[in-house]
N, C-alpha and C positions, 0 to 999 in steps of 0.2 A: 183153368176152370173159369167159365164166364161168370161174372158177378156184377152187382150194382150195389152201391152204398150211398146213402144221403148223410153226409157228415155235418150238414147244417147250411153253411154258406158255400160249401164245396160239394160237388157231386163226383163220385168215382164210379167208373164202369170199365170192365175189361171184357174183350171179346178176342178169343184166340191169343195172338201174340202182342196185341196192341191194347194199351190202357189209355183211357181218356179222362182227364181231370178237368172239370168245368167249374169256372168261377160263377157262382149262382147267387149273387146279392145285387141284382140289377137296380133295385130301388135306391141303393147307395153307390151306384156306378161301379160295383164290384170292388169297392175300396178295401184297403189293407188295414183292417183292425187286428187286434190281438187274436181274436177268434179265427179270422180268415187266414192269418199267417200260420197258426198252429194246425188248422185243419188241412191246409195245403201240405204242410210238412207231414201230417199223418197219412195223407193220400200218397205222397211220394214214398213213405215207408212201406205201405202196402205193395206198391208197384216194385219197389226194390227187392223185396223178399219173396216175390212170386216168380218162380223160375220159368213160368210160361211166358212172362212179359218180356218183350225185347225192346219195345219202343213206347214212349209216353207222349201223348198229345196234350198240350195245355190250351184250353179254349175258354170262351165265356158266353154266357147268356146275356141278352139285353142289347142295348144300343151300341155298346163298345166293349173293349177288352178290360181295362182297369184304369181308374182315375187316380191311383196312388193312395197315400195315407188318408184315412178318414179324418175330416175336420170335425171333431166332436169332443165331448167332455172327457174327464179323466177315467170314467168307467170303461171307455173304449180301449184304454191302454193300462191295465193294472200293473204291468211291469214298470211303467214310468212312475206310477204312484209309489210303488214299493221302493224304487231306487231313490226317489226324492225323500221319502220318509226315512230311509236307512242311512243315506250318506249326504243328503242335501244337494244331490246332483242327479241328472238323468244318465250318467255315464254307464252304469251297469245295466239299467233298463233298456237303453238304446242298443247295447250289444246283444242282450238276450233276445230282443224282438226283431231287430233289423240288421244285425251283423251275422250272428251264427246261422240263422235260418237262410240268409242270402248266400253265405258260403256253402251251406249244405245244398242249396238249389243249384249253384254253379258246379259243384263237385258231384252231383247226382250221377251214379255210375253207369246209367243206361242212356241211350240216345233220347233226346227230348226235342219236340217240335212245338213252337208257339204258333197258334192259329189266331191271327190278330185282325180284328175288324173295328171300325169306328175309333173312338178315343183311346189313346194309350199315353198316359200322362204321369209325370212324377215317378214315384216308386214303381208304378205299373210298367214303366218302360224297362225296368230291370228284369221283370218276368218275361219280357219279350226279347231283350237283347242277350240275356245270359243262357238261353237255350242253344242247342247246337245248330238248329235250323229255325228260321223264322219266315213264315209265309203270310203275307198281308193281303187284305182286300184293297181295292183301289180307293175305298172311302176311309182308310185308316190314316191317322195322323199321330205324330209323336212330339212330345214336349217335356222338358224339365224346367218348370217355372220357378224353382225355389230361389235362385239368386236374385231375380228381380221381384218375385212375389212375396217371399218370406224372409229374405235376408240370410238364407242358409247357402253354403257352398255346394249345392247339389244335395244328393241323398246321403244317408248314413254310410253307404258304401259306394263311393264314386266309381262307377264302372266305365264312364265315358272315355277316359284315356286309353282304355283297353279295347272297348268295343269299336270305337272310331279308329284307333290306331293312326291318328292324324292329329297332331297337337293343334294346328290352326283351326280345323273344323270343330274339334272338341271345345276349344276355347270360345269360339263364336257361339256355338250352341248353348253353352252354359252361361256365359256372360250376358247374352241378349235374350235368353229364354225363347228363341225363335221356334216356331212350329215347323216341323218337317212333314211334308206330304209323304205318302207311301212311296212314290217314285223317287223322291229325294233320299229317303231312308235306304232305298235299294241302291241308288247311286253311291251312297256313302258306305255301303257294305254292312249296314245294320240289319237288312232284310235280304233274304235270298231271292225272293220272287214276289211279284205283285200280280194279282189276278182279279177279275171281276168278282164282285161280292157273291153272286149266285154260283160261282165256281170254286169258292174258297174251300169249303168242306171236302169236296171231291178231290181237289188238288192235294190237300194235306193228307187225306186218307191214302191216296196213291203213293205219296212220298213215304209214309209210314210203312205201307205194305212192301214197298221196294226195299227199304232198309231192313225190314224184318226177315227178308230172305236169307240173310247171313246168320251164322251161328251166334248164339247169345254170348259165349265167351269171347269170340272175335270182336263183336261190337263193343263189349265192355273193355277189352284190351285197347281197342282203338280210342275209345273215350278217355281211358286213363292216360294215354300218351298225349292226347290233345290237351287235357287239363294240366298235366305236369309241365308241358311246354310253357303255358301261360304262367303257372306258378313259379317256374324257375326264372322267368323274367321279372318277377316281383309283384304279380297281381294280388296274391293272397295277403301279403304284407301291406300293400297299399290300401286295400279295402279295410283292413283293421285300423290303419292310420286315419282313414277318412272318418271312422266312427269316433276316434279320439278327438279329432279336430271339431267335429260336430258338437261334442259336449262342451267345448270351449265357446263355440259360436252362440250357443244358447244363452250365454251370460254377457255377451258384449252389448253395450248400451245402445249403439246406433242400430244394430240389427234388431234388438228387442223393440226399439221404438218403431221400426218399420212393421214389425208383426202386430203391434198394438194398433197402428194406424189401419192396417188391413182388417183387423177384427172390428174396429169401430165403423169401418166403411160398409161392412156387410158383404163385401165382395170376396170372390175366390182368388187364390194365387194366380190362376190363369187369366183372370180379368185384369189384374194389375200388370202382369207380364205382357 
């Protein structure tokens, strides 16, 4: 059944066998706040339980795809506040907001395609890299600025060793916070295809329609085997370990000093990196 829902910062629409989830907070660069994460999760839940839906497209309104975590006050992340108040650490809050939803995103049981244009930064890269297929416009660029910019070892769930599947390239990307062009991301295997910006939507829609020709159960069985292969190599455990290490890094004095310097400078992590 065709449908449209405005979840707030996320738009959901379904036509035939294809669902489209749109990041719709362009004034904040489609950033990852608590609301955005939970609304995206809700949209995925709708698509998962709709037997008419075979393929999900994740896309964005505005100048780019997603600029990662929102740099804002504690009201943006109530899970962090509750965790700090409850145990004096962000360990639980970080897992609740950026570990379990990321694992759910990775393990979503139907094929997903990311339609990426413009900026794709920080945690936003995870929404691009962890889908089954990523198609980018030629103006897209990708960066994880946290090692250089915030003193964190990447995101709460370090996906790069798995998405790059190349230790040397993953190490350079993380240590230096270098920006990858769309063509470089395609060369590295992070992106399936790069197309001109004005052809991006048509290319993604064609890919989704092609995939949706197969039976739903066949697609879900294929997806399950793809995911289990990565999990058997240790990906799920490693992502959980990343969240644990992040909670330690929040307390180290030198990294904390780097974050305070960034805050006082008024710059963004990408500016420093």
